C-alpha angles and dihedrals in degrees: 000000000000091000092052092049092050093049090051092050091049091049091052090051091053091049089058089061089067095061121085087209109032117216095247122157098186112135129179126185143156123248142178129218129173093340096313128111123224138178115214129197118189117201120194109203091202088069109010125076104225117187142167121232129197115144133024126229090282093054094253121130113260090220096180140053090237093058091054092047091053092050092048093048090068087063095045092258140114143184113270091183136355142170137171107290107203147340118291144187125248090272087051095249111146115265093214142021113330131180125179124183089347094306118119111225097169129024125234114277105212102171132090116259147157125303130017093308092062095046095111135250093053126159154201133253103220119191121193132179096281102355141063135200137187105210133183107244099245090048089049090055092049095048099036095201119202101251120184085195129014136174126183120212139148162297107004109236098200125017118188091336096313129106118246105280094234097056114109126204090215096051117138095199106112129175141148101270138186132195146155137234132188129218119243093249089056093233101109138049116201116202120195133186123184116231093206133032113286138175123246089250093053092045095048091045090058091058093048104035102034105025093033093221121158095198124044135156134205111234103184146308137226093016091054113134138168136212109198111154091180087065094041089247133130114156120215130202141103119000116272137220116216115014125194121203151149117256118211139163115289113263117244 
């Protein structure tokens, strides 16, 4: 099944190359909420080709947005948007569950542990052919959805419309953070990166109060970076592990 899904996705990507104006719904914009600045990128899976990237053809981690862009250029494609896609070890292996093109590279980690990843409940970004979900990990294990791509991270920011129970409004822990939410109809992934240091409570509140999303997942903090050519932005810095991004036809 996974092979068939991947071939269909690849075929749709090639079809886009035949249009002078591809049917892309990707939108990125800047926003403000309660004194904090955010950049939001909305990805509609009915039109946008959202993928996860880890290793290149030689089995080495891509590490940067530029490395992925160079690999895609050989196929007449480019990144229309990208951000770090999950927590990773020093060698850039995923910390949690990771699936790419239907192939599981890392199993689900269901137990509590150190750091933000182990602050349960955590969750999984699950990308299908034309749908996307953000799912709490235990629910993910129960339902076993067919994900073409999946990346586990944590903690969850919003679970069924409620903020993570361990977030505190008076917290003093502030970092640049990025995360992702999914709409209730499972058509759209909404990625957010803060442009200044924010608490978990402030960050999660933006997903719930402004974006009105019932499910949202923290991706990472401190190393968070964004590639958004439409905004003239492509952040540099240390090499990344998993990267999530939208693939589109190469601009002339």
